[in-house]
C-alpha positions in Angstrom: -16.4 -8.6 -6.4 -15.4 -12.0 -5.2 -12.1 -13.5 -5.3 -12.0 -17.2 -6.2 -8.4 -18.7 -5.6 -6.7 -20.6 -8.7 -6.0 -20.2 -12.1 -7.8 -18.5 -14.6 -8.1 -20.1 -17.9 -7.4 -18.1 -21.0 -10.0 -17.0 -23.8 -8.4 -18.1 -27.5 -7.6 -15.4 -29.6 -10.4 -14.8 -32.7 -9.4 -16.3 -36.0 -9.4 -12.3 -37.2 -6.7 -11.6 -34.6 -4.7 -14.8 -34.6 -2.2 -13.0 -36.9 -1.4 -10.1 -34.8 -1.5 -12.3 -31.5 0.9 -15.0 -32.9 3.0 -12.1 -33.7 3.2 -11.0 -30.2 2.8 -14.4 -28.3 6.6 -15.2 -27.7 7.0 -11.5 -26.0 3.7 -12.2 -24.0 5.4 -15.5 -22.6 8.6 -13.9 -21.2 6.7 -11.0 -20.0 4.5 -13.4 -18.1 7.3 -15.2 -16.6 9.3 -12.3 -15.4 6.2 -11.8 -13.3 6.6 -14.9 -11.2 9.6 -15.1 -8.5 9.6 -18.6 -7.2 8.2 -21.8 -9.4 4.7 -22.6 -9.9 2.7 -25.2 -8.2 1.2 -27.8 -10.4 -1.6 -28.9 -8.0 -3.2 -25.2 -7.6 -6.7 -25.6 -8.9 -7.8 -24.2 -12.5 -11.3 -22.7 -11.9 -13.4 -20.6 -14.7 -12.0 -17.3 -15.5 -12.2 -14.7 -13.4 -11.9 -10.6 -13.0 -9.0 -8.5 -12.1 -9.5 -7.6 -8.5 -8.9 -3.9 -9.0 -10.7 -1.5 -11.6 -9.7 -0.3 -14.8 -9.5 3.4 -13.4 -6.9 2.4 -10.3 -4.9 5.6 -11.6 -7.4 7.8 -10.7 -9.4 5.8 -7.5 -6.2 4.3 -6.1 -3.1 6.1 -4.3 0.4 5.7 -5.4 2.1 4.2 -2.1 5.4 3.1 -4.0 6.7 5.2 -6.8 8.7 3.6 -10.0 11.6 1.1 -8.8 13.2 -1.3 -10.1 12.1 -4.5 -8.7 14.7 -8.0 -9.8 12.2 -9.9 -7.8 9.8 -9.7 -10.6 12.9 -9.7 -13.5 15.4 -8.2 -14.3 14.7 -4.5 -16.2 11.0 -4.7 -14.8 10.0 -1.1 -12.7 7.3 -1.6 -10.7 4.9 1.0 -8.8 2.6 -0.1 -5.6 -1.3 1.6 -5.9 -3.4 0.8 -2.6 -7.1 0.9 -2.3 -8.8 4.0 -0.8 -9.3 2.6 2.7 -5.8 0.6 2.8 -3.5 3.5 1.3 -2.7 5.1 4.9 -2.1 2.4 6.6 0.3 1.0 4.0 2.5 4.0 3.9 2.1 3.8 7.7 3.3 0.4 8.1 -0.3 -0.1 10.5 -0.4 -4.0 10.2 -1.7 -5.9 9.3 -3.9 -4.4 6.4 -7.8 -4.8 6.6 -9.6 -7.8 5.0 -10.9 -6.1 1.5 -7.4 -4.7 1.2 -6.0 -4.2 -2.7 -2.4 -3.4 -3.6 -1.9 -3.3 -7.8 1.5 -3.5 -8.6 1.6 -2.1 -12.4 5.1 -4.1 -14.0 6.7 -2.1 -17.1 9.6 -3.4 -19.2 12.9 -0.6 -19.5 14.3 2.4 -17.4 10.8 4.1 -16.1 7.4 3.6 -15.6 7.0 6.7 -17.7 8.2 5.5 -21.3 8.4 1.6 -20.6 6.0 -1.0 -22.0 3.3 -2.2 -19.2 3.9 -6.1 -18.9 1.0 -6.4 -16.6 0.2 -6.3 -13.0 0.5 -8.3 -9.7 -2.6 -8.0 -7.7 -2.6 -8.7 -3.9 -6.0 -9.0 -2.3 -6.4 -9.5 1.4 -9.3 -12.1 2.2 -11.3 -13.2 5.0 -9.9 -15.1 7.9 -9.0 -18.9 7.2 -8.5 -17.6 3.1 -5.2 -18.5 3.2 -3.4 -18.9 6.6 0.1 -19.5 5.6 0.3 -15.9 4.2 -2.2 -13.9 6.7 -5.0 -14.2 4.2 -3.3 -12.7 1.4 -4.1 -13.9 -2.3 -2.5 -12.9 -5.5 -3.6 -12.1 -9.4 -1.3 -12.2 -12.1 -3.0 -9.9 -15.0 -1.4 -9.1 -18.4 -1.5 -5.7 -19.6 -4.9 -6.2 -21.7 -6.3 -7.2 -18.3 -7.0 -10.8 -18.8 -6.3 -12.9 -15.2 -3.7 -15.2 -16.3 -3.2 -17.1 -12.5 -5.4 -16.2 -9.5 -5.0 -17.7 -5.9 -2.7 -18.2 -3.1 0.3 -18.9 -5.8 3.3 -20.2 -4.6 5.6 -18.2 -6.8 4.3 -14.8 -5.4 4.4 -16.3 -1.3 8.0 -17.7 -1.7 9.4 -14.1 -2.1 6.7 -12.4 0.5 6.9 -15.1 3.0 10.2 -13.2 4.0 8.1 -9.8 4.5 5.6 -11.8 6.8 6.3 -9.3 9.4 5.2 -6.6 7.5 1.9 -8.4 6.7 3.5 -9.8 3.3 3.6 -6.7 1.7 7.5 -6.1 1.5 7.1 -2.7 1.9 10.7 -1.4 3.0 11.8 -3.3 -0.2 
């Protein structure tokens, strides 16, 4: 799967679904705002839509490497878990940095007090690119994906890198926080 930097373009809702979409549109905008931990860079490119960088069955094909915990970096009252692809999970747990090219970390975000009963807000995904992909973040790229698996932002996102640069000694993974 190729991972192209930039922002994804959202597809418009169908006419028949418009009324239900409008009723949750405000909540979705607020939820997506909670995903970011810094300011957006308006100079980020806007390519054609891209697919999420993780499989829909990540809960069975990936390994949970951090259990459910509160995260203030992604909004107040938001819970997060971290899942790693099969080839990266042990290195993540052992703190064996840097992680390899192709590593994928998935962070589902939940509203409420826990990940079992909280509403899924969406996902933040980290993808380790090849050498030179994103030199300022040791080649990590990010995706923000809504709860319906639509990529809403994609690439070397300043709203993600702004916080993760404090974890450069842990390959930008913020594993100890």
